[in-house]
VMD Tcl script that draws the C-alpha trace (Angstrom):
set ca {
  {30.24 135.79 102.86}
  {28.97 134.69 99.65}
  {26.47 131.45 99.00}
  {29.41 129.62 97.18}
  {31.54 130.19 100.26}
  {28.76 128.86 102.67}
  {27.86 126.11 100.55}
  {31.57 124.97 100.42}
  {32.12 125.45 104.02}
  {28.82 123.32 104.63}
  {30.05 120.72 102.34}
  {33.63 120.19 104.09}
  {32.15 120.34 107.51}
  {29.56 117.23 106.54}
  {32.41 115.31 104.68}
  {34.59 115.75 107.72}
  {31.98 114.90 110.15}
  {31.01 111.68 107.89}
  {35.00 110.94 107.57}
  {35.11 111.04 111.53}
  {32.18 108.97 112.18}
  {33.35 106.54 109.50}
  {36.79 106.42 111.46}
  {35.22 105.73 114.87}
  {33.18 102.89 113.34}
  {35.97 101.22 111.66}
  {38.29 101.99 114.43}
  {40.64 103.91 111.95}
  {42.20 106.87 113.63}
  {43.56 108.40 110.72}
  {40.12 108.96 109.07}
  {38.88 110.13 112.35}
  {41.65 112.48 112.90}
  {41.41 113.63 109.18}
  {37.73 114.12 109.40}
  {38.10 116.61 112.78}
  {40.82 118.28 110.80}
  {38.50 118.95 107.86}
  {35.79 120.37 110.23}
  {38.26 122.41 111.98}
  {39.48 123.90 108.60}
  {35.86 124.65 107.70}
  {35.07 126.38 110.82}
  {38.21 128.53 110.67}
  {37.54 129.37 107.06}
  {33.95 130.65 108.05}
  {35.28 132.56 110.83}
  {37.71 134.50 108.32}
  {34.75 135.04 106.01}
  {32.65 136.60 108.90}
  {35.37 138.64 110.01}
  {36.01 139.93 106.61}
  {32.33 140.70 106.02}
  {32.26 142.48 109.45}
  {35.35 144.79 108.52}
  {33.62 145.62 105.13}
  {30.34 146.56 107.04}
  {32.15 148.71 109.61}
  {34.16 150.43 106.50}
  {30.66 151.02 105.24}
  {29.26 152.80 108.15}
  {32.40 154.99 108.56}
  {33.77 153.00 111.46}
  {37.24 152.13 109.92}
  {38.77 153.37 106.78}
  {39.44 151.44 103.78}
  {43.07 151.01 104.25}
  {42.36 149.84 107.95}
  {40.10 147.45 106.78}
  {42.66 145.97 104.13}
  {45.18 146.01 106.57}
  {43.13 143.74 108.94}
  {42.39 141.62 105.97}
  {46.10 141.12 105.21}
  {46.84 140.48 108.86}
  {44.37 137.69 109.06}
  {45.69 136.06 106.04}
  {42.44 136.38 104.28}
}
mol new
graphics top color blue
foreach p $ca { graphics top sphere $p radius 0.5 }
foreach p [lrange $ca 0 end-1] q [lrange $ca 1 end] { graphics top cylinder $p $q radius 0.2 }
display resetview
C-alpha cells in the first residue's frame, strides 16, 4: 500500500469520525450514519490493500504464482 493510499484512507477515516461526532452532537442521525459508513469504507479499502500487498509478498517469495495472485486480486475486487 502506497503512501497516497494510506493518506487517503486516514483522511477518510478522520472525516468520517468527525461527521459521526457532529451527527451525535446535533442529534442528526443521517450524519452519524454517513460518518460510520465512511469509516467502514476506509477500513475495508485498507484491508483490501493489505491483502493485495500480502499476495505480492507471497509471490515474491515463491509461495504463490503470479497467476494465483492475479486471480486472488480479481476475486477480492481489488
